[in-house]
N, C-alpha and C positions, 0 to 999 in steps of 0.2 A: 788745177789738176786733182787735188785732193777732194774737192767738192764733186767733181765729175766721177771719181772713183766711188765715193760714198753713194752717189745716185745710181750707178750701174750695178753695184753688188746686189741690192735687193731685187732689181729687175731680173738679173741673171738667176737668182735663186727661185723666183716665181716661175720663170720660163722653164727652168730645169725640172721643177717639181710637177708641172702640169702633165697629166695623162699617162706618162709611161715611167716604168721603173727602169733603173739603169742596169739591173741584173735580175736574173730569175729569183735569186734569194730575196731581193727587194719586193718582188711580187708576192712571195710567200709570207712576208711580214707586214705588208701594207695592202691597201685596196687598189694600188696602182696596177697597171697592165704592162706586161713585158712583150714587146713585139718581135716576131721572128718572120723574116721574109720567106715566103713559100710560093711555089708555082701552083696554079690550079691543078695540074696533073698529080701533085703530091697529096691532094686531099681525097680521102676515100670515106665512104659512108657504110662500110660493111662491119664496123666494129674493130678493125685492126688498128694498131697503134700508128699514128701519123707523125708523132714527134715524141722524143724522149730526151731528157736532160738531167744531168747530175746536179743536185742541190748542194750537197756537202758530202763528206766522207761516208755518211751513213744512209743518205736518202737520195732518191731521184723521183722525177715525175714522168708520167706517161699521159699522152693526150690521144683520145679516140672518140669516135662518134657513138653517142648513146641517145637513142630516140626519146627516152624518158625526159630529156631536157627541153624538148621542142615546145612544150606548153609554157615554158618560162623564157623562151629565146628573146622576145621583145624586151622583157624586163632587163636582161643582161646586156642587150644591145644599148638600151637607154643608159645603163650604168657606164658603159664604155664611152659613149658620147658625152655624158655629164663630166667624166673625168678630164675631158679635153676642153671644158668650159661652156658646153652647150646646155640650154634649158629646154627640157622636153615638156610639151603641153599640146595644145591643139596644133601648134606649129613649133618647129625647132628654131630656136633663136640663140644668138651668141653675140658676144662683143667682138669688136674688130681684132682683138688679141687671141681669140679662141683658135685652137688648132683643130685638126681632125685626124681620126685614126688612119694609119697608112693602108693603102690598098695593097693587095697581094701580100698580106701579112696575117699571121696567126697571132692574135692578141691574147696573152695568157694571164689569168689571175689565179695564182695558186691558192691564195687565201679564200677566194670564192669557189674554187673547184671547177672553174669553167674556162674555156677558151673560145674566142670568136674569130672566125676566118672572114676577112673582108676581101671578097674577090674583086677582080678588075672592073666588073660591071656594077660595083657599089651595092652588091647584095651580100648578105652575111649568112653564115652557118654557125651553129653552136656545137661545142664539143666538151666532153668531160675531161677534167684534169684530176688525176689520182696520184697522191704522194705515196711512195713505196719505200721500204727499207731494203738495203742490201743484205743478203744472207751472209752471215759471218761464219 
């Protein structure tokens, strides 16, 4: 039993650390992504805030569309897939243990300042993430 436990602990740690952050604060401190389920009808491209979340007592984030990010959208999409264990090249390849980003979810990387929405049709859109302070 002890040997089984020693084998399972490293596997659990590896699987838990791949791809997603367990909290929005984790996304602010690491390169991981924080996924938030969203319906396609919640996504807008007019620059209005589509998501907002408190980081701590002093800060929060806002997510909105900013067309200036479009030229880098493929770069950030690749970073999202790489965080789930995929290798990007002429073809996307992965091991049998690689996951994939959830569909119908906004994947937020506070540290990178971007979010990617993966719609149900497996297409993506990129959004800007801005960290703001509460007015005291």
